[in-house]
C-alpha positions as CSV (number, residue, x, y, z in Angstrom):
1,M,-7.8,-18.4,-13.6
2,P,-9.7,-16.1,-16.0
3,D,-12.3,-13.6,-14.8
4,P,-15.7,-13.1,-16.5
5,E,-14.1,-10.9,-19.1
6,G,-11.5,-13.5,-20.0
7,R,-8.6,-11.9,-18.2
8,T,-6.2,-14.1,-16.1
9,E,-5.0,-13.0,-12.7
10,L,-1.6,-12.0,-14.2
11,D,-3.1,-10.1,-17.2
12,V,-3.7,-6.4,-16.4
13,A,-4.7,-3.6,-18.9
14,G,-3.6,-5.9,-21.8
15,I,-0.2,-6.5,-20.1
16,D,1.0,-10.0,-19.3
17,L,2.7,-9.7,-16.0
18,S,3.8,-13.3,-15.5
19,G,7.4,-12.5,-16.4
20,V,7.6,-9.6,-14.0
21,V,5.9,-11.5,-11.2
22,E,8.4,-14.4,-11.6
23,K,11.3,-11.9,-11.4
24,L,9.8,-10.4,-8.2
25,A,9.3,-13.8,-6.6
26,N,12.8,-14.9,-7.4
27,A,14.3,-11.7,-5.8
28,A,11.9,-11.4,-2.8
29,P,13.6,-13.9,-0.4
30,A,16.9,-12.2,-0.5
31,A,15.4,-8.7,0.0
32,D,13.3,-10.0,2.8
33,A,16.2,-11.8,4.5
34,S,18.4,-8.7,4.5
35,A,15.5,-6.2,5.0
36,S,17.0,-4.1,2.3
37,F,15.5,-2.0,-0.5
38,P,14.3,-4.4,-3.2
39,W,16.1,-2.8,-6.1
40,D,16.0,-5.9,-8.4
41,G,12.2,-6.0,-8.1
42,I,11.7,-2.2,-8.6
43,R,13.9,-2.3,-11.7
44,A,11.8,-5.1,-13.1
45,V,8.6,-3.1,-12.5
46,H,10.2,0.0,-14.1
47,D,11.6,-1.9,-17.1
48,A,8.1,-3.3,-17.7
49,G,6.7,0.3,-17.8
50,L,4.4,-0.2,-14.8
51,L,5.4,2.6,-12.5
52,E,3.7,5.3,-14.7
53,L,0.6,3.4,-15.6
54,T,-1.6,5.9,-13.8
55,V,0.0,9.0,-15.4
56,A,-2.7,11.1,-17.0
57,A,-3.6,10.7,-20.7
58,R,-2.9,14.5,-21.1
59,H,0.7,13.7,-20.2
60,G,0.9,10.7,-22.6
61,G,0.1,8.1,-19.9
62,R,-2.2,5.1,-19.8
63,E,-4.2,6.5,-16.8
64,I,-5.5,3.1,-15.9
65,G,-8.7,2.8,-13.9
66,L,-9.2,1.7,-10.3
67,G,-10.0,-1.9,-11.2
68,D,-6.9,-2.3,-13.3
69,L,-4.8,-0.7,-10.5
70,V,-6.1,-3.2,-7.9
71,R,-5.5,-6.1,-10.4
72,L,-1.9,-4.8,-10.9
73,M,-1.3,-4.7,-7.1
74,A,-2.7,-8.3,-6.7
75,A,-0.3,-9.5,-9.4
76,L,2.7,-7.7,-8.0
77,G,1.8,-8.7,-4.5
78,R,2.0,-12.3,-5.5
79,G,5.6,-11.8,-6.5
80,D,6.8,-9.4,-3.8
81,P,4.4,-7.3,-1.7
82,S,7.1,-5.0,-0.6
83,V,7.8,-4.1,-4.2
84,A,4.1,-3.8,-4.8
85,L,3.6,-1.4,-1.9
86,I,6.6,0.8,-2.9
87,S,5.3,0.9,-6.5
88,L,1.8,1.7,-5.4
89,M,2.9,4.8,-3.5
90,T,4.3,6.2,-6.8
91,L,1.2,5.1,-8.8
92,F,-1.0,6.8,-6.2
93,A,0.9,10.1,-6.6
94,H,0.5,9.9,-10.4
95,R,-3.2,9.0,-10.0
96,H,-3.8,12.0,-7.7
97,Q,-2.1,14.3,-10.2
98,A,-4.2,12.9,-13.0
99,Q,-7.4,13.6,-11.0
100,R,-6.6,16.9,-9.4
101,G,-3.5,18.4,-11.0
102,F,-1.9,19.7,-7.9
103,W,1.7,19.6,-9.1
104,P,3.4,22.6,-10.6
105,E,3.5,21.7,-14.3
106,E,7.3,22.4,-14.8
107,L,8.2,20.2,-11.9
108,Y,5.9,17.3,-12.9
109,L,7.1,17.3,-16.5
110,R,10.7,17.2,-15.2
111,L,9.8,14.2,-13.0
112,L,8.3,12.4,-16.0
113,A,11.4,13.0,-18.0
114,E,13.5,11.5,-15.2
115,A,11.2,8.5,-15.1
116,R,12.1,7.7,-18.7
117,K,15.7,7.1,-17.7
118,G,15.2,5.1,-14.5
119,P,12.8,4.4,-11.6
120,V,11.4,7.6,-10.1
121,L,9.8,6.7,-6.8
122,L,7.5,9.0,-4.8
123,N,5.8,8.6,-1.4
124,A,3.8,10.8,0.9
125,A,5.5,11.3,4.3
126,R,2.6,11.9,6.6
127,G,2.7,10.0,9.9
128,E,4.8,11.4,12.8
129,P,6.1,10.1,16.2
130,D,3.6,12.1,18.2
131,L,0.8,12.5,15.6
132,G,0.5,8.8,14.6
133,S,-1.6,8.5,11.5
134,P,-3.5,11.4,10.0
135,A,-6.4,9.0,9.7
136,R,-7.0,9.6,13.5
137,G,-6.9,13.3,13.2
138,G,-4.6,16.2,14.1
139,L,-2.1,18.5,12.3
140,P,1.5,17.8,11.5
141,Q,4.2,19.1,13.8
142,T,6.6,19.1,10.8
143,L,7.1,22.8,10.1
144,A,7.6,24.6,6.8
145,R,9.2,28.0,7.4
146,R,9.2,30.8,4.8
147,T,12.6,31.7,3.5
148,T,13.8,34.1,0.8
149,G,14.0,31.3,-1.8
150,G,10.9,29.3,-0.7
151,W,10.6,27.0,2.3
152,S,12.6,25.3,4.9
153,I,11.3,21.9,6.2
154,S,12.0,20.5,9.7
155,G,10.5,17.5,11.4
156,T,10.4,13.8,11.6
157,K,8.2,11.4,9.6
158,R,7.4,7.8,10.6
159,F,6.9,4.7,8.5
160,V,8.0,6.2,5.2
161,T,7.7,3.2,2.8
162,G,10.6,3.0,0.4
163,S,12.6,5.5,2.4
164,T,16.1,4.6,1.2
165,G,15.1,4.3,-2.5
166,L,12.7,7.3,-3.0
167,S,13.4,10.0,-5.5
168,Y,11.1,12.6,-3.8
169,F,9.5,12.8,-0.4
170,L,6.0,14.4,-0.4
171,V,6.1,15.9,3.1
172,W,3.0,16.9,4.9
173,A,3.8,20.0,7.0
174,S,2.3,23.0,8.8
175,T,3.5,26.5,7.8
176,D,4.8,29.1,10.2
177,E,2.3,31.6,8.8
178,T,-0.5,33.5,10.5
179,P,-3.1,32.1,9.9
180,Q,-1.4,28.7,9.7
181,R,-1.8,26.5,6.6
182,V,-0.9,22.9,5.8
183,G,0.3,21.4,2.6
184,T,2.5,18.8,0.9
185,F,6.0,19.9,0.0
186,V,8.0,18.1,-2.7
187,V,11.4,17.4,-1.2
188,L,14.2,16.0,-3.4
189,A,15.5,12.9,-1.6
190,R,19.1,13.8,-2.1
191,A,18.7,17.3,-0.6
192,P,21.0,18.2,2.3
193,G,19.5,17.9,5.7
194,I,17.7,14.6,5.3
195,R,18.6,11.6,7.6
196,I,17.1,8.1,7.3
197,I,16.6,6.6,10.8
198,E,16.9,2.9,10.1
199,N,14.4,1.6,12.6
200,W,12.1,-0.5,10.5
201,K,12.1,-3.9,12.3
202,S,8.7,-5.3,11.3
203,L,7.7,-8.9,11.4
204,G,6.8,-8.8,7.7
205,M,7.0,-6.5,4.7
206,R,10.6,-6.1,5.6
207,A,11.9,-4.9,2.2
208,T,9.6,-1.9,2.3
209,V,12.3,-0.2,4.5
210,S,9.6,1.9,6.1
211,H,12.1,3.8,8.2
212,D,11.6,7.1,10.0
213,V,13.0,10.1,8.1
214,E,14.3,13.3,9.7
215,F,14.3,16.7,7.9
216,A,16.5,19.4,9.3
217,D,16.1,22.8,7.5
218,V,15.7,21.1,4.1
219,A,15.3,23.7,1.4
220,V,12.3,23.5,-0.9
221,D,11.6,25.9,-3.9
222,R,8.8,28.4,-3.4
223,D,6.5,26.7,-6.0
224,D,7.2,23.0,-5.1
225,V,4.1,22.8,-2.9
226,L,0.9,20.8,-3.5
227,A,-2.4,22.1,-2.3
228,L,-1.8,24.5,0.6
229,T,-5.0,24.7,2.6
230,G,-6.4,26.1,5.8
231,T,-6.1,23.9,8.9
232,E,-9.9,23.6,9.2
233,I,-10.0,21.2,6.2
234,A,-6.7,19.5,6.6
235,E,-7.7,16.4,8.4
236,Q,-8.0,13.1,6.6
237,D,-11.5,12.0,5.5
238,N,-11.4,8.2,5.8
239,R,-14.4,7.8,3.5
240,A,-12.7,9.8,0.8
241,T,-9.7,7.5,1.0
242,A,-11.7,4.3,0.9
243,E,-10.8,3.3,-2.6
244,G,-7.1,3.7,-1.8
245,T,-7.4,1.3,1.2
246,L,-9.1,-1.3,-1.0
247,V,-6.2,-1.0,-3.5
248,L,-3.8,-1.7,-0.7
249,T,-5.8,-4.8,0.2
250,G,-5.2,-6.0,-3.4
251,I,-1.5,-6.4,-2.5
252,Y,-2.4,-8.9,0.2
253,L,-4.7,-10.7,-2.1
254,G,-1.6,-11.5,-4.1
255,V,0.2,-12.6,-0.9
256,A,-2.6,-15.0,0.0
257,E,-2.6,-16.4,-3.6
258,A,1.1,-17.0,-3.4
259,A,0.6,-18.7,0.0
260,R,-2.2,-20.9,-1.5
261,D,0.1,-21.8,-4.4
262,A,2.9,-22.7,-2.0
263,F,0.6,-24.9,0.0
264,L,-0.7,-26.7,-3.1
265,A,2.8,-27.2,-4.4
266,F,4.1,-28.7,-1.1
267,A,1.0,-31.0,-0.8
268,A,1.5,-32.2,-4.4
269,G,5.1,-33.0,-3.9
270,R,5.1,-34.5,-0.4
271,V,5.0,-38.3,-0.5
272,P,5.3,-39.9,2.9
273,A,6.7,-43.4,3.0
274,N,3.7,-44.7,4.9
275,L,1.3,-43.4,2.2
276,G,3.2,-44.0,-1.0
277,F,1.3,-41.2,-2.7
278,P,1.2,-37.4,-2.4
279,I,-0.7,-36.0,0.6
280,S,-2.7,-33.9,-1.9
281,R,-4.8,-37.0,-2.4
282,T,-5.8,-37.3,1.2
283,E,-9.2,-36.1,2.2
284,R,-7.8,-33.9,5.0
285,I,-5.6,-31.9,2.6
286,V,-8.3,-31.8,-0.1
287,A,-10.7,-30.3,2.5
288,L,-8.1,-27.8,3.7
289,A,-7.3,-26.8,0.0
290,G,-11.1,-26.2,-0.4
291,E,-11.2,-24.0,2.7
292,I,-8.2,-22.0,1.5
293,D,-9.8,-21.6,-1.9
294,L,-13.1,-20.5,-0.3
295,L,-11.3,-17.8,1.7
296,V,-8.9,-16.5,-1.0
297,Q,-11.3,-16.6,-4.0
298,G,-14.1,-15.2,-1.8
299,A,-11.9,-12.3,-0.9
300,R,-11.1,-11.8,-4.5
301,Q,-14.8,-11.7,-5.3
302,L,-15.4,-9.2,-2.5
303,I,-12.6,-6.9,-3.7
304,F,-13.4,-6.8,-7.4
305,D,-17.2,-6.7,-6.9
306,A,-16.7,-3.6,-4.9
307,V,-14.1,-2.1,-7.2
308,D,-16.1,-2.9,-10.4
309,H,-19.6,-2.0,-9.1
310,A,-19.4,0.2,-6.1
311,A,-16.3,2.4,-6.7
312,H,-18.2,5.6,-5.6
313,E,-19.7,4.1,-2.5
314,P,-17.1,4.4,0.3
315,D,-18.9,2.3,2.9
316,K,-19.1,-0.6,0.5
317,L,-15.4,-0.3,-0.3
318,L,-14.5,-0.2,3.4
319,R,-16.7,-3.2,4.2
320,A,-15.0,-5.1,1.3
321,R,-11.6,-4.1,2.5
322,L,-12.3,-5.3,6.1
323,L,-14.0,-8.6,5.2
324,A,-11.5,-9.5,2.5
325,G,-8.5,-8.6,4.8
326,R,-9.8,-10.9,7.5
327,Q,-10.4,-13.7,5.1
328,L,-6.9,-13.4,3.5
329,R,-5.2,-13.5,6.8
330,Q,-7.2,-16.5,7.9
331,A,-6.5,-18.3,4.6
332,V,-2.7,-18.1,5.1
333,Q,-3.1,-19.1,8.8
334,V,-5.0,-22.3,7.6
335,A,-2.2,-23.1,5.1
336,V,0.6,-22.7,7.7
337,T,-1.3,-24.6,10.4
338,A,-2.0,-27.5,8.0
339,L,1.6,-28.0,7.1
340,G,3.1,-27.7,10.6
341,N,6.9,-27.3,10.7
342,P,7.3,-27.1,6.9
343,G,4.8,-24.2,6.9
344,L,7.0,-22.4,9.4
345,S,10.2,-23.0,7.5
346,S,11.7,-20.2,5.4
347,D,12.7,-22.8,2.8
348,G,9.2,-23.1,1.2
349,G,8.2,-19.5,1.2
350,L,5.0,-20.0,3.2
351,E,6.6,-18.6,6.3
352,R,7.4,-15.3,4.5
353,H,3.8,-15.0,3.2
354,F,2.5,-15.6,6.7
355,R,4.6,-12.8,8.1
356,D,3.7,-10.4,5.2
357,I,-0.1,-11.1,5.5
358,Q,-0.1,-9.8,9.1
359,S,0.0,-6.3,7.7
360,V,-3.2,-6.6,5.7
361,L,-5.3,-4.5,8.1
362,V,-2.5,-2.5,9.7
363,H,-2.7,0.3,7.1
364,A,-4.7,3.3,8.0
365,P,-7.6,3.5,8.6
366,Q,-7.2,0.6,11.0
367,E,-9.9,-2.0,11.8
368,D,-11.3,-0.2,14.8
369,T,-11.6,3.1,12.9
370,V,-13.5,1.4,10.0
371,I,-15.8,-0.4,12.3
372,S,-16.7,2.7,14.2
373,L,-17.3,4.6,11.0
374,L,-19.6,1.9,9.7
375,G,-21.4,1.8,13.0
376,R,-22.1,5.5,12.9
377,A,-23.3,5.2,9.4
378,A,-25.7,2.4,10.4
379,F,-27.2,4.6,13.2
380,A,-27.4,7.6,10.7
381,A,-29.2,5.4,8.2
382,R,-31.7,4.3,10.8
383,A,-32.4,7.9,11.7
384,G,-32.8,8.8,8.0
385,R,-29.9,11.2,7.9
386,P,-26.5,11.2,6.1
387,P,-23.6,10.0,8.1
388,R,-21.5,12.6,9.9
389,R,-17.8,12.8,9.2
390,E,-16.2,10.7,11.9
391,P,-14.8,12.5,14.9
392,T,-11.1,12.8,15.2
393,A,-8.7,13.3,18.1
394,T,-7.4,16.8,18.9
395,P,-3.7,17.4,18.2
396,A,-3.0,17.5,21.9
397,R,-4.4,14.1,22.6
398,L,-3.5,11.8,19.7
399,P,-3.3,8.0,20.0
400,L,-0.2,6.4,18.5
401,Q,-0.5,3.7,15.9
402,A,1.7,0.9,14.8
403,R,2.0,1.9,11.2
404,Q,0.6,4.4,8.7
């Protein structure tokens, strides 16, 4: 379906993604069933040149904008949301570098050279067993100790998406200095001292292999550090990350669209003997198809209206993320409920989409955090003052969360 500018849902930044999406969709069931790293899908994304679309123009990249990034995620999410999420972590890293230039130039150029030969996957390892998500406040217990050659990293990170297939871990850690600082340390995935704890047993998004990762005295070169800062400014600002959370929601828009397509395909092909024609012609199924369309296309409108017209208004982005996420989850629920047993069977794909969509609002900041943030902003607006930065828990009393 074309948008007002004539683009179809699988046309992003002048790239027709239909072939890539088809490859992802074909490979997704096997990766989901085995809960294994989706190498086939990642190779398809890499071969299509998608993993570096956010690389800065100064480094020869496309540096696509936020709107195209969300559209890319929606397209890939339709094929395999696990591949989309793993890819997005790398795309985010390149986007941050394009915007802020934190990476040491020599290291980043070496990484780009590697990416021309095969997939180079990056992800920020931030959550911890005791800390939970940085979105709720606190400092990392993962420690970076000074050594003669640079740094030694020790600690455990939780929910590291793409764990077994990453090329570099971007590890958020506290230093052993006085005064203490925090920063992100670029850790080569094949470095000695890294252990993947294979404990990712999620209902959906199984192929993200978001296992815990343990670092035991892992050596990092002196300069392979991004943005060391004082601890007083280290906590995550959930308004500042609002655009990223909306991009994540784009992945689940793709999931809901795939579920919608599966529902329509089943209804068009199901011909009960007592009817003699497809159930897609019954008023009940037509009405349910309309309800699903209302929820899915309404969510698409919410997401892209916010991205295209309110990219610098965090509260609008957060509202769109929350409302769209709720609608997408509801749409898939309607589709599964309507089909009964066939909707819960793994044969038709709808069951996998139902499991995957449950993660739509699990990513930080979670629903309760966003609602509280918006509530404080509402009271601040009534009082005629700018909203305060949301309060965060102290490191000694941190609530745990299900997933970063």
